[in-house]
mmCIF file of the protein (N, C-alpha, C, O) and its ligand, coordinates in Angstrom:
data_MODEL
# 
_entry.id   MODEL 
# 
loop_
_entity.id 
_entity.type 
_entity.pdbx_number_of_molecules 
1 polymer     1 
2 non-polymer 1 
# 
_entity_poly.entity_id                      1 
_entity_poly.type                           'polypeptide(L)' 
_entity_poly.nstd_linkage                   no 
_entity_poly.nstd_monomer                   no 
_entity_poly.pdbx_seq_one_letter_code       MPESVKFICLRCGHNFVADYTPKVVEERTCPKCGSNSVRRQKGKAAEKAAD 
_entity_poly.pdbx_seq_one_letter_code_can   MPESVKFICLRCGHNFVADYTPKVVEERTCPKCGSNSVRRQKGKAAEKAAD 
_entity_poly.pdbx_strand_id                 A 
# 
loop_
_entity_poly_seq.entity_id 
_entity_poly_seq.num 
_entity_poly_seq.mon_id 
_entity_poly_seq.hetero 
1 1  MET n 
1 2  PRO n 
1 3  GLU n 
1 4  SER n 
1 5  VAL n 
1 6  LYS n 
1 7  PHE n 
1 8  ILE n 
1 9  CYS n 
1 10 LEU n 
1 11 ARG n 
1 12 CYS n 
1 13 GLY n 
1 14 HIS n 
1 15 ASN n 
1 16 PHE n 
1 17 VAL n 
1 18 ALA n 
1 19 ASP n 
1 20 TYR n 
1 21 THR n 
1 22 PRO n 
1 23 LYS n 
1 24 VAL n 
1 25 VAL n 
1 26 GLU n 
1 27 GLU n 
1 28 ARG n 
1 29 THR n 
1 30 CYS n 
1 31 PRO n 
1 32 LYS n 
1 33 CYS n 
1 34 GLY n 
1 35 SER n 
1 36 ASN n 
1 37 SER n 
1 38 VAL n 
1 39 ARG n 
1 40 ARG n 
1 41 GLN n 
1 42 LYS n 
1 43 GLY n 
1 44 LYS n 
1 45 ALA n 
1 46 ALA n 
1 47 GLU n 
1 48 LYS n 
1 49 ALA n 
1 50 ALA n 
1 51 ASP n 
# 
loop_
_struct_asym.id 
_struct_asym.entity_id 
A 1 
B 2 
# 
loop_
_chem_comp.id 
_chem_comp.type 
_chem_comp.mon_nstd_flag 
ALA 'L-peptide linking' y 
ARG 'L-peptide linking' y 
ASN 'L-peptide linking' y 
ASP 'L-peptide linking' y 
CYS 'L-peptide linking' y 
GLN 'L-peptide linking' y 
GLU 'L-peptide linking' y 
GLY 'peptide linking'   y 
HIS 'L-peptide linking' y 
ILE 'L-peptide linking' y 
LEU 'L-peptide linking' y 
LYS 'L-peptide linking' y 
MET 'L-peptide linking' y 
PHE 'L-peptide linking' y 
PRO 'L-peptide linking' y 
SER 'L-peptide linking' y 
THR 'L-peptide linking' y 
TYR 'L-peptide linking' y 
VAL 'L-peptide linking' y 
ZN  non-polymer         . 
# 
_pdbx_entity_nonpoly.entity_id   2 
_pdbx_entity_nonpoly.name        ? 
_pdbx_entity_nonpoly.comp_id     ZN 
# 
_pdbx_nonpoly_scheme.asym_id         B 
_pdbx_nonpoly_scheme.entity_id       2 
_pdbx_nonpoly_scheme.mon_id          ZN 
_pdbx_nonpoly_scheme.ndb_seq_num     1 
_pdbx_nonpoly_scheme.pdb_seq_num     101 
_pdbx_nonpoly_scheme.auth_seq_num    101 
_pdbx_nonpoly_scheme.pdb_mon_id      ZN 
_pdbx_nonpoly_scheme.auth_mon_id     ZN 
_pdbx_nonpoly_scheme.pdb_strand_id   A 
_pdbx_nonpoly_scheme.pdb_ins_code    . 
# 
loop_
_atom_site.group_PDB 
_atom_site.id 
_atom_site.type_symbol 
_atom_site.label_atom_id 
_atom_site.label_alt_id 
_atom_site.label_comp_id 
_atom_site.label_asym_id 
_atom_site.label_entity_id 
_atom_site.label_seq_id 
_atom_site.pdbx_PDB_ins_code 
_atom_site.Cartn_x 
_atom_site.Cartn_y 
_atom_site.Cartn_z 
_atom_site.occupancy 
_atom_site.B_iso_or_equiv 
_atom_site.pdbx_formal_charge 
_atom_site.auth_seq_id 
_atom_site.auth_comp_id 
_atom_site.auth_asym_id 
_atom_site.auth_atom_id 
_atom_site.pdbx_PDB_model_num 
ATOM   1   N  N  . MET A 1 1  ? -70.498 58.046 109.975 1.00 0.00 ? 1   MET A N  1 
ATOM   2   C  CA . MET A 1 1  ? -71.713 57.423 109.429 1.00 0.00 ? 1   MET A CA 1 
ATOM   3   C  C  . MET A 1 1  ? -71.332 56.360 108.399 1.00 0.00 ? 1   MET A C  1 
ATOM   4   O  O  . MET A 1 1  ? -70.648 56.661 107.420 1.00 0.00 ? 1   MET A O  1 
ATOM   5   N  N  . PRO A 1 2  ? -71.758 55.156 108.609 1.00 0.00 ? 2   PRO A N  1 
ATOM   6   C  CA . PRO A 1 2  ? -71.403 54.096 107.655 1.00 0.00 ? 2   PRO A CA 1 
ATOM   7   C  C  . PRO A 1 2  ? -72.051 54.332 106.303 1.00 0.00 ? 2   PRO A C  1 
ATOM   8   O  O  . PRO A 1 2  ? -73.148 54.881 106.198 1.00 0.00 ? 2   PRO A O  1 
ATOM   9   N  N  . GLU A 1 3  ? -71.344 53.905 105.283 1.00 0.00 ? 3   GLU A N  1 
ATOM   10  C  CA . GLU A 1 3  ? -71.895 53.975 103.942 1.00 0.00 ? 3   GLU A CA 1 
ATOM   11  C  C  . GLU A 1 3  ? -71.702 52.618 103.271 1.00 0.00 ? 3   GLU A C  1 
ATOM   12  O  O  . GLU A 1 3  ? -70.780 51.869 103.594 1.00 0.00 ? 3   GLU A O  1 
ATOM   13  N  N  . SER A 1 4  ? -72.580 52.329 102.345 1.00 0.00 ? 4   SER A N  1 
ATOM   14  C  CA . SER A 1 4  ? -72.458 51.056 101.639 1.00 0.00 ? 4   SER A CA 1 
ATOM   15  C  C  . SER A 1 4  ? -71.444 51.196 100.522 1.00 0.00 ? 4   SER A C  1 
ATOM   16  O  O  . SER A 1 4  ? -71.562 52.068 99.661  1.00 0.00 ? 4   SER A O  1 
ATOM   17  N  N  . VAL A 1 5  ? -70.456 50.334 100.547 1.00 0.00 ? 5   VAL A N  1 
ATOM   18  C  CA . VAL A 1 5  ? -69.370 50.396 99.581  1.00 0.00 ? 5   VAL A CA 1 
ATOM   19  C  C  . VAL A 1 5  ? -69.188 49.021 98.964  1.00 0.00 ? 5   VAL A C  1 
ATOM   20  O  O  . VAL A 1 5  ? -69.357 47.991 99.617  1.00 0.00 ? 5   VAL A O  1 
ATOM   21  N  N  . LYS A 1 6  ? -68.840 49.038 97.695  1.00 0.00 ? 6   LYS A N  1 
ATOM   22  C  CA . LYS A 1 6  ? -68.571 47.769 97.025  1.00 0.00 ? 6   LYS A CA 1 
ATOM   23  C  C  . LYS A 1 6  ? -67.159 47.289 97.345  1.00 0.00 ? 6   LYS A C  1 
ATOM   24  O  O  . LYS A 1 6  ? -66.203 48.064 97.369  1.00 0.00 ? 6   LYS A O  1 
ATOM   25  N  N  . PHE A 1 7  ? -67.064 46.012 97.586  1.00 0.00 ? 7   PHE A N  1 
ATOM   26  C  CA . PHE A 1 7  ? -65.767 45.390 97.798  1.00 0.00 ? 7   PHE A CA 1 
ATOM   27  C  C  . PHE A 1 7  ? -65.599 44.265 96.796  1.00 0.00 ? 7   PHE A C  1 
ATOM   28  O  O  . PHE A 1 7  ? -66.570 43.697 96.297  1.00 0.00 ? 7   PHE A O  1 
ATOM   29  N  N  . ILE A 1 8  ? -64.336 43.957 96.515  1.00 0.00 ? 8   ILE A N  1 
ATOM   30  C  CA . ILE A 1 8  ? -64.055 42.829 95.639  1.00 0.00 ? 8   ILE A CA 1 
ATOM   31  C  C  . ILE A 1 8  ? -63.005 41.945 96.278  1.00 0.00 ? 8   ILE A C  1 
ATOM   32  O  O  . ILE A 1 8  ? -62.023 42.430 96.839  1.00 0.00 ? 8   ILE A O  1 
ATOM   33  N  N  . CYS A 1 9  ? -63.218 40.668 96.189  1.00 0.00 ? 9   CYS A N  1 
ATOM   34  C  CA . CYS A 1 9  ? -62.274 39.695 96.720  1.00 0.00 ? 9   CYS A CA 1 
ATOM   35  C  C  . CYS A 1 9  ? -61.184 39.446 95.679  1.00 0.00 ? 9   CYS A C  1 
ATOM   36  O  O  . CYS A 1 9  ? -61.463 39.126 94.523  1.00 0.00 ? 9   CYS A O  1 
ATOM   37  N  N  . LEU A 1 10 ? -59.942 39.602 96.117  1.00 0.00 ? 10  LEU A N  1 
ATOM   38  C  CA . LEU A 1 10 ? -58.835 39.416 95.183  1.00 0.00 ? 10  LEU A CA 1 
ATOM   39  C  C  . LEU A 1 10 ? -58.548 37.941 94.935  1.00 0.00 ? 10  LEU A C  1 
ATOM   40  O  O  . LEU A 1 10 ? -57.849 37.580 93.988  1.00 0.00 ? 10  LEU A O  1 
ATOM   41  N  N  . ARG A 1 11 ? -59.080 37.122 95.775  1.00 0.00 ? 11  ARG A N  1 
ATOM   42  C  CA . ARG A 1 11 ? -58.813 35.699 95.642  1.00 0.00 ? 11  ARG A CA 1 
ATOM   43  C  C  . ARG A 1 11 ? -59.753 35.024 94.648  1.00 0.00 ? 11  ARG A C  1 
ATOM   44  O  O  . ARG A 1 11 ? -59.321 34.309 93.744  1.00 0.00 ? 11  ARG A O  1 
ATOM   45  N  N  . CYS A 1 12 ? -61.076 35.274 94.843  1.00 0.00 ? 12  CYS A N  1 
ATOM   46  C  CA . CYS A 1 12 ? -62.043 34.585 93.986  1.00 0.00 ? 12  CYS A CA 1 
ATOM   47  C  C  . CYS A 1 12 ? -62.786 35.537 93.057  1.00 0.00 ? 12  CYS A C  1 
ATOM   48  O  O  . CYS A 1 12 ? -63.519 35.102 92.169  1.00 0.00 ? 12  CYS A O  1 
ATOM   49  N  N  . GLY A 1 13 ? -62.591 36.845 93.265  1.00 0.00 ? 13  GLY A N  1 
ATOM   50  C  CA . GLY A 1 13 ? -63.225 37.811 92.386  1.00 0.00 ? 13  GLY A CA 1 
ATOM   51  C  C  . GLY A 1 13 ? -64.656 38.126 92.735  1.00 0.00 ? 13  GLY A C  1 
ATOM   52  O  O  . GLY A 1 13 ? -65.348 38.805 91.977  1.00 0.00 ? 13  GLY A O  1 
ATOM   53  N  N  . HIS A 1 14 ? -65.112 37.640 93.879  1.00 0.00 ? 14  HIS A N  1 
ATOM   54  C  CA . HIS A 1 14 ? -66.485 37.875 94.292  1.00 0.00 ? 14  HIS A CA 1 
ATOM   55  C  C  . HIS A 1 14 ? -66.698 39.341 94.675  1.00 0.00 ? 14  HIS A C  1 
ATOM   56  O  O  . HIS A 1 14 ? -65.903 39.926 95.411  1.00 0.00 ? 14  HIS A O  1 
ATOM   57  N  N  . ASN A 1 15 ? -67.772 39.915 94.169  1.00 0.00 ? 15  ASN A N  1 
ATOM   58  C  CA . ASN A 1 15 ? -68.121 41.295 94.510  1.00 0.00 ? 15  ASN A CA 1 
ATOM   59  C  C  . ASN A 1 15 ? -69.224 41.289 95.557  1.00 0.00 ? 15  ASN A C  1 
ATOM   60  O  O  . ASN A 1 15 ? -70.162 40.494 95.489  1.00 0.00 ? 15  ASN A O  1 
ATOM   61  N  N  . PHE A 1 16 ? -69.096 42.185 96.522  1.00 0.00 ? 16  PHE A N  1 
ATOM   62  C  CA . PHE A 1 16 ? -70.149 42.291 97.517  1.00 0.00 ? 16  PHE A CA 1 
ATOM   63  C  C  . PHE A 1 16 ? -70.173 43.697 98.088  1.00 0.00 ? 16  PHE A C  1 
ATOM   64  O  O  . PHE A 1 16 ? -69.224 44.467 97.935  1.00 0.00 ? 16  PHE A O  1 
ATOM   65  N  N  . VAL A 1 17 ? -71.273 44.015 98.748  1.00 0.00 ? 17  VAL A N  1 
ATOM   66  C  CA . VAL A 1 17 ? -71.436 45.341 99.334  1.00 0.00 ? 17  VAL A CA 1 
ATOM   67  C  C  . VAL A 1 17 ? -71.444 45.206 100.849 1.00 0.00 ? 17  VAL A C  1 
ATOM   68  O  O  . VAL A 1 17 ? -72.101 44.326 101.405 1.00 0.00 ? 17  VAL A O  1 
ATOM   69  N  N  . ALA A 1 18 ? -70.708 46.088 101.502 1.00 0.00 ? 18  ALA A N  1 
ATOM   70  C  CA . ALA A 1 18 ? -70.666 46.070 102.960 1.00 0.00 ? 18  ALA A CA 1 
ATOM   71  C  C  . ALA A 1 18 ? -70.644 47.499 103.469 1.00 0.00 ? 18  ALA A C  1 
ATOM   72  O  O  . ALA A 1 18 ? -70.308 48.433 102.741 1.00 0.00 ? 18  ALA A O  1 
ATOM   73  N  N  . ASP A 1 19 ? -71.003 47.647 104.718 1.00 0.00 ? 19  ASP A N  1 
ATOM   74  C  CA . ASP A 1 19 ? -70.929 48.966 105.333 1.00 0.00 ? 19  ASP A CA 1 
ATOM   75  C  C  . ASP A 1 19 ? -69.479 49.353 105.553 1.00 0.00 ? 19  ASP A C  1 
ATOM   76  O  O  . ASP A 1 19 ? -68.658 48.542 105.983 1.00 0.00 ? 19  ASP A O  1 
ATOM   77  N  N  . TYR A 1 20 ? -69.187 50.585 105.254 1.00 0.00 ? 20  TYR A N  1 
ATOM   78  C  CA . TYR A 1 20 ? -67.842 51.094 105.436 1.00 0.00 ? 20  TYR A CA 1 
ATOM   79  C  C  . TYR A 1 20 ? -67.903 52.393 106.225 1.00 0.00 ? 20  TYR A C  1 
ATOM   80  O  O  . TYR A 1 20 ? -68.612 53.328 105.853 1.00 0.00 ? 20  TYR A O  1 
ATOM   81  N  N  . THR A 1 21 ? -67.164 52.437 107.298 1.00 0.00 ? 21  THR A N  1 
ATOM   82  C  CA . THR A 1 21 ? -67.107 53.651 108.105 1.00 0.00 ? 21  THR A CA 1 
ATOM   83  C  C  . THR A 1 21 ? -65.728 54.277 107.950 1.00 0.00 ? 21  THR A C  1 
ATOM   84  O  O  . THR A 1 21 ? -64.724 53.673 108.328 1.00 0.00 ? 21  THR A O  1 
ATOM   85  N  N  . PRO A 1 22 ? -65.674 55.485 107.396 1.00 0.00 ? 22  PRO A N  1 
ATOM   86  C  CA . PRO A 1 22 ? -64.374 56.153 107.241 1.00 0.00 ? 22  PRO A CA 1 
ATOM   87  C  C  . PRO A 1 22 ? -63.633 56.254 108.563 1.00 0.00 ? 22  PRO A C  1 
ATOM   88  O  O  . PRO A 1 22 ? -64.224 56.492 109.617 1.00 0.00 ? 22  PRO A O  1 
ATOM   89  N  N  . LYS A 1 23 ? -62.316 56.065 108.476 1.00 0.00 ? 23  LYS A N  1 
ATOM   90  C  CA . LYS A 1 23 ? -61.417 56.160 109.636 1.00 0.00 ? 23  LYS A CA 1 
ATOM   91  C  C  . LYS A 1 23 ? -61.514 54.968 110.573 1.00 0.00 ? 23  LYS A C  1 
ATOM   92  O  O  . LYS A 1 23 ? -60.768 54.881 111.548 1.00 0.00 ? 23  LYS A O  1 
ATOM   93  N  N  . VAL A 1 24 ? -62.427 54.050 110.286 1.00 0.00 ? 24  VAL A N  1 
ATOM   94  C  CA . VAL A 1 24 ? -62.522 52.858 111.115 1.00 0.00 ? 24  VAL A CA 1 
ATOM   95  C  C  . VAL A 1 24 ? -61.966 51.681 110.332 1.00 0.00 ? 24  VAL A C  1 
ATOM   96  O  O  . VAL A 1 24 ? -62.473 51.320 109.270 1.00 0.00 ? 24  VAL A O  1 
ATOM   97  N  N  . VAL A 1 25 ? -60.928 51.102 110.875 1.00 0.00 ? 25  VAL A N  1 
ATOM   98  C  CA . VAL A 1 25 ? -60.304 49.970 110.195 1.00 0.00 ? 25  VAL A CA 1 
ATOM   99  C  C  . VAL A 1 25 ? -60.973 48.682 110.649 1.00 0.00 ? 25  VAL A C  1 
ATOM   100 O  O  . VAL A 1 25 ? -60.976 48.332 111.829 1.00 0.00 ? 25  VAL A O  1 
ATOM   101 N  N  . GLU A 1 26 ? -61.532 47.999 109.678 1.00 0.00 ? 26  GLU A N  1 
ATOM   102 C  CA . GLU A 1 26 ? -62.168 46.729 109.977 1.00 0.00 ? 26  GLU A CA 1 
ATOM   103 C  C  . GLU A 1 26 ? -61.595 45.658 109.073 1.00 0.00 ? 26  GLU A C  1 
ATOM   104 O  O  . GLU A 1 26 ? -61.418 45.876 107.874 1.00 0.00 ? 26  GLU A O  1 
ATOM   105 N  N  . GLU A 1 27 ? -61.313 44.529 109.635 1.00 0.00 ? 27  GLU A N  1 
ATOM   106 C  CA . GLU A 1 27 ? -60.854 43.428 108.805 1.00 0.00 ? 27  GLU A CA 1 
ATOM   107 C  C  . GLU A 1 27 ? -62.048 42.831 108.089 1.00 0.00 ? 27  GLU A C  1 
ATOM   108 O  O  . GLU A 1 27 ? -63.068 42.508 108.698 1.00 0.00 ? 27  GLU A O  1 
ATOM   109 N  N  . ARG A 1 28 ? -61.899 42.694 106.787 1.00 0.00 ? 28  ARG A N  1 
ATOM   110 C  CA . ARG A 1 28 ? -63.013 42.172 106.005 1.00 0.00 ? 28  ARG A CA 1 
ATOM   111 C  C  . ARG A 1 28 ? -62.642 40.834 105.404 1.00 0.00 ? 28  ARG A C  1 
ATOM   112 O  O  . ARG A 1 28 ? -61.501 40.589 105.013 1.00 0.00 ? 28  ARG A O  1 
ATOM   113 N  N  . THR A 1 29 ? -63.627 39.995 105.347 1.00 0.00 ? 29  THR A N  1 
ATOM   114 C  CA . THR A 1 29 ? -63.412 38.700 104.725 1.00 0.00 ? 29  THR A CA 1 
ATOM   115 C  C  . THR A 1 29 ? -64.471 38.482 103.657 1.00 0.00 ? 29  THR A C  1 
ATOM   116 O  O  . THR A 1 29 ? -65.605 38.947 103.771 1.00 0.00 ? 29  THR A O  1 
ATOM   117 N  N  . CYS A 1 30 ? -64.078 37.775 102.636 1.00 0.00 ? 30  CYS A N  1 
ATOM   118 C  CA . CYS A 1 30 ? -65.001 37.467 101.558 1.00 0.00 ? 30  CYS A CA 1 
ATOM   119 C  C  . CYS A 1 30 ? -66.080 36.509 102.060 1.00 0.00 ? 30  CYS A C  1 
ATOM   120 O  O  . CYS A 1 30 ? -65.763 35.471 102.641 1.00 0.00 ? 30  CYS A O  1 
ATOM   121 N  N  . PRO A 1 31 ? -67.352 36.847 101.840 1.00 0.00 ? 31  PRO A N  1 
ATOM   122 C  CA . PRO A 1 31 ? -68.432 35.978 102.299 1.00 0.00 ? 31  PRO A CA 1 
ATOM   123 C  C  . PRO A 1 31 ? -68.518 34.675 101.511 1.00 0.00 ? 31  PRO A C  1 
ATOM   124 O  O  . PRO A 1 31 ? -69.205 33.735 101.909 1.00 0.00 ? 31  PRO A O  1 
ATOM   125 N  N  . LYS A 1 32 ? -67.818 34.640 100.401 1.00 0.00 ? 32  LYS A N  1 
ATOM   126 C  CA . LYS A 1 32 ? -67.895 33.459 99.552  1.00 0.00 ? 32  LYS A CA 1 
ATOM   127 C  C  . LYS A 1 32 ? -66.783 32.459 99.862  1.00 0.00 ? 32  LYS A C  1 
ATOM   128 O  O  . LYS A 1 32 ? -67.034 31.268 100.043 1.00 0.00 ? 32  LYS A O  1 
ATOM   129 N  N  . CYS A 1 33 ? -65.535 32.969 99.919  1.00 0.00 ? 33  CYS A N  1 
ATOM   130 C  CA . CYS A 1 33 ? -64.417 32.053 100.103 1.00 0.00 ? 33  CYS A CA 1 
ATOM   131 C  C  . CYS A 1 33 ? -63.702 32.241 101.433 1.00 0.00 ? 33  CYS A C  1 
ATOM   132 O  O  . CYS A 1 33 ? -62.867 31.418 101.807 1.00 0.00 ? 33  CYS A O  1 
ATOM   133 N  N  . GLY A 1 34 ? -64.018 33.312 102.150 1.00 0.00 ? 34  GLY A N  1 
ATOM   134 C  CA . GLY A 1 34 ? -63.434 33.508 103.464 1.00 0.00 ? 34  GLY A CA 1 
ATOM   135 C  C  . GLY A 1 34 ? -62.069 34.166 103.449 1.00 0.00 ? 34  GLY A C  1 
ATOM   136 O  O  . GLY A 1 34 ? -61.466 34.356 104.505 1.00 0.00 ? 34  GLY A O  1 
ATOM   137 N  N  . SER A 1 35 ? -61.574 34.514 102.284 1.00 0.00 ? 35  SER A N  1 
ATOM   138 C  CA . SER A 1 35 ? -60.283 35.181 102.190 1.00 0.00 ? 35  SER A CA 1 
ATOM   139 C  C  . SER A 1 35 ? -60.351 36.596 102.754 1.00 0.00 ? 35  SER A C  1 
ATOM   140 O  O  . SER A 1 35 ? -61.381 37.265 102.667 1.00 0.00 ? 35  SER A O  1 
ATOM   141 N  N  . ASN A 1 36 ? -59.247 37.036 103.330 1.00 0.00 ? 36  ASN A N  1 
ATOM   142 C  CA . ASN A 1 36 ? -59.217 38.421 103.807 1.00 0.00 ? 36  ASN A CA 1 
ATOM   143 C  C  . ASN A 1 36 ? -58.538 39.338 102.807 1.00 0.00 ? 36  ASN A C  1 
ATOM   144 O  O  . ASN A 1 36 ? -58.236 40.490 103.118 1.00 0.00 ? 36  ASN A O  1 
ATOM   145 N  N  . SER A 1 37 ? -58.297 38.833 101.616 1.00 0.00 ? 37  SER A N  1 
ATOM   146 C  CA . SER A 1 37 ? -57.729 39.667 100.553 1.00 0.00 ? 37  SER A CA 1 
ATOM   147 C  C  . SER A 1 37 ? -58.852 40.396 99.834  1.00 0.00 ? 37  SER A C  1 
ATOM   148 O  O  . SER A 1 37 ? -59.212 40.076 98.701  1.00 0.00 ? 37  SER A O  1 
ATOM   149 N  N  . VAL A 1 38 ? -59.388 41.379 100.525 1.00 0.00 ? 38  VAL A N  1 
ATOM   150 C  CA . VAL A 1 38 ? -60.541 42.121 100.022 1.00 0.00 ? 38  VAL A CA 1 
ATOM   151 C  C  . VAL A 1 38 ? -60.143 43.575 99.848  1.00 0.00 ? 38  VAL A C  1 
ATOM   152 O  O  . VAL A 1 38 ? -59.492 44.168 100.709 1.00 0.00 ? 38  VAL A O  1 
ATOM   153 N  N  . ARG A 1 39 ? -60.543 44.130 98.729  1.00 0.00 ? 39  ARG A N  1 
ATOM   154 C  CA . ARG A 1 39 ? -60.233 45.528 98.457  1.00 0.00 ? 39  ARG A CA 1 
ATOM   155 C  C  . ARG A 1 39 ? -61.509 46.302 98.177  1.00 0.00 ? 39  ARG A C  1 
ATOM   156 O  O  . ARG A 1 39 ? -62.471 45.779 97.615  1.00 0.00 ? 39  ARG A O  1 
ATOM   157 N  N  . ARG A 1 40 ? -61.486 47.550 98.583  1.00 0.00 ? 40  ARG A N  1 
ATOM   158 C  CA . ARG A 1 40 ? -62.625 48.416 98.289  1.00 0.00 ? 40  ARG A CA 1 
ATOM   159 C  C  . ARG A 1 40 ? -62.549 48.845 96.832  1.00 0.00 ? 40  ARG A C  1 
ATOM   160 O  O  . ARG A 1 40 ? -61.490 49.224 96.334  1.00 0.00 ? 40  ARG A O  1 
ATOM   161 N  N  . GLN A 1 41 ? -63.679 48.777 96.169  1.00 0.00 ? 41  GLN A N  1 
ATOM   162 C  CA . GLN A 1 41 ? -63.698 49.175 94.775  1.00 0.00 ? 41  GLN A CA 1 
ATOM   163 C  C  . GLN A 1 41 ? -63.799 50.677 94.644  1.00 0.00 ? 41  GLN A C  1 
ATOM   164 O  O  . GLN A 1 41 ? -64.459 51.350 95.436  1.00 0.00 ? 41  GLN A O  1 
ATOM   165 N  N  . LYS A 1 42 ? -63.134 51.184 93.630  1.00 0.00 ? 42  LYS A N  1 
ATOM   166 C  CA . LYS A 1 42 ? -63.200 52.613 93.366  1.00 0.00 ? 42  LYS A CA 1 
ATOM   167 C  C  . LYS A 1 42 ? -64.505 52.969 92.694  1.00 0.00 ? 42  LYS A C  1 
ATOM   168 O  O  . LYS A 1 42 ? -64.928 52.318 91.739  1.00 0.00 ? 42  LYS A O  1 
ATOM   169 N  N  . GLY A 1 43 ? -65.134 54.004 93.198  1.00 0.00 ? 43  GLY A N  1 
ATOM   170 C  CA . GLY A 1 43 ? -66.356 54.488 92.584  1.00 0.00 ? 43  GLY A CA 1 
ATOM   171 C  C  . GLY A 1 43 ? -66.228 55.963 92.305  1.00 0.00 ? 43  GLY A C  1 
ATOM   172 O  O  . GLY A 1 43 ? -65.162 56.552 92.485  1.00 0.00 ? 43  GLY A O  1 
ATOM   173 N  N  . LYS A 1 44 ? -67.316 56.557 91.866  1.00 0.00 ? 44  LYS A N  1 
ATOM   174 C  CA . LYS A 1 44 ? -67.276 57.987 91.578  1.00 0.00 ? 44  LYS A CA 1 
ATOM   175 C  C  . LYS A 1 44 ? -66.958 58.800 92.831  1.00 0.00 ? 44  LYS A C  1 
ATOM   176 O  O  . LYS A 1 44 ? -66.204 59.772 92.780  1.00 0.00 ? 44  LYS A O  1 
ATOM   177 N  N  . ALA A 1 45 ? -67.538 58.393 93.945  1.00 0.00 ? 45  ALA A N  1 
ATOM   178 C  CA . ALA A 1 45 ? -67.304 59.109 95.192  1.00 0.00 ? 45  ALA A CA 1 
ATOM   179 C  C  . ALA A 1 45 ? -65.865 58.928 95.648  1.00 0.00 ? 45  ALA A C  1 
ATOM   180 O  O  . ALA A 1 45 ? -65.248 59.844 96.191  1.00 0.00 ? 45  ALA A O  1 
ATOM   181 N  N  . ALA A 1 46 ? -65.347 57.734 95.418  1.00 0.00 ? 46  ALA A N  1 
ATOM   182 C  CA . ALA A 1 46 ? -64.001 57.419 95.915  1.00 0.00 ? 46  ALA A CA 1 
ATOM   183 C  C  . ALA A 1 46 ? -62.931 58.169 95.125  1.00 0.00 ? 46  ALA A C  1 
ATOM   184 O  O  . ALA A 1 46 ? -61.832 58.403 95.628  1.00 0.00 ? 46  ALA A O  1 
ATOM   185 N  N  . GLU A 1 47 ? -63.248 58.536 93.911  1.00 0.00 ? 47  GLU A N  1 
ATOM   186 C  CA . GLU A 1 47 ? -62.247 59.218 93.092  1.00 0.00 ? 47  GLU A CA 1 
ATOM   187 C  C  . GLU A 1 47 ? -61.894 60.586 93.648  1.00 0.00 ? 47  GLU A C  1 
ATOM   188 O  O  . GLU A 1 47 ? -60.770 61.067 93.506  1.00 0.00 ? 47  GLU A O  1 
ATOM   189 N  N  . LYS A 1 48 ? -62.879 61.199 94.281  1.00 0.00 ? 48  LYS A N  1 
ATOM   190 C  CA . LYS A 1 48 ? -62.621 62.523 94.850  1.00 0.00 ? 48  LYS A CA 1 
ATOM   191 C  C  . LYS A 1 48 ? -61.800 62.434 96.117  1.00 0.00 ? 48  LYS A C  1 
ATOM   192 O  O  . LYS A 1 48 ? -60.872 63.215 96.327  1.00 0.00 ? 48  LYS A O  1 
ATOM   193 N  N  . ALA A 1 49 ? -62.143 61.487 96.952  1.00 0.00 ? 49  ALA A N  1 
ATOM   194 C  CA . ALA A 1 49 ? -61.510 61.386 98.259  1.00 0.00 ? 49  ALA A CA 1 
ATOM   195 C  C  . ALA A 1 49 ? -60.074 60.903 98.150  1.00 0.00 ? 49  ALA A C  1 
ATOM   196 O  O  . ALA A 1 49 ? -59.771 59.970 97.407  1.00 0.00 ? 49  ALA A O  1 
ATOM   197 N  N  . ALA A 1 50 ? -59.222 61.536 98.882  1.00 0.00 ? 50  ALA A N  1 
ATOM   198 C  CA . ALA A 1 50 ? -57.845 61.073 98.968  1.00 0.00 ? 50  ALA A CA 1 
ATOM   199 C  C  . ALA A 1 50 ? -57.823 59.826 99.835  1.00 0.00 ? 50  ALA A C  1 
ATOM   200 O  O  . ALA A 1 50 ? -58.247 59.849 100.991 1.00 0.00 ? 50  ALA A O  1 
ATOM   201 N  N  . ASP A 1 51 ? -57.340 58.773 99.280  1.00 0.00 ? 51  ASP A N  1 
ATOM   202 C  CA . ASP A 1 51 ? -57.374 57.521 100.019 1.00 0.00 ? 51  ASP A CA 1 
ATOM   203 C  C  . ASP A 1 51 ? -55.957 57.059 100.336 1.00 0.00 ? 51  ASP A C  1 
ATOM   204 O  O  . ASP A 1 51 ? -55.772 56.014 100.960 1.00 0.00 ? 51  ASP A O  1 
HETATM 205 ZN ZN . ZN  B 2 .  ? -63.505 35.362 97.798  1.00 0.00 2 101 ZN  A ZN 1 
# 
């Protein structure tokens, strides 16, 4: 089941929310600059899960 997760672009620092499905690897690109250097932001839920 997809969940909305915050992502941050390492290139321009743009924050955005996208659907994230565990165990499904998807290439993500920043909607602002088009860079694929995007990382999922850690949240309260993410702290519990082993990533
Ligand atoms: Zn960007």
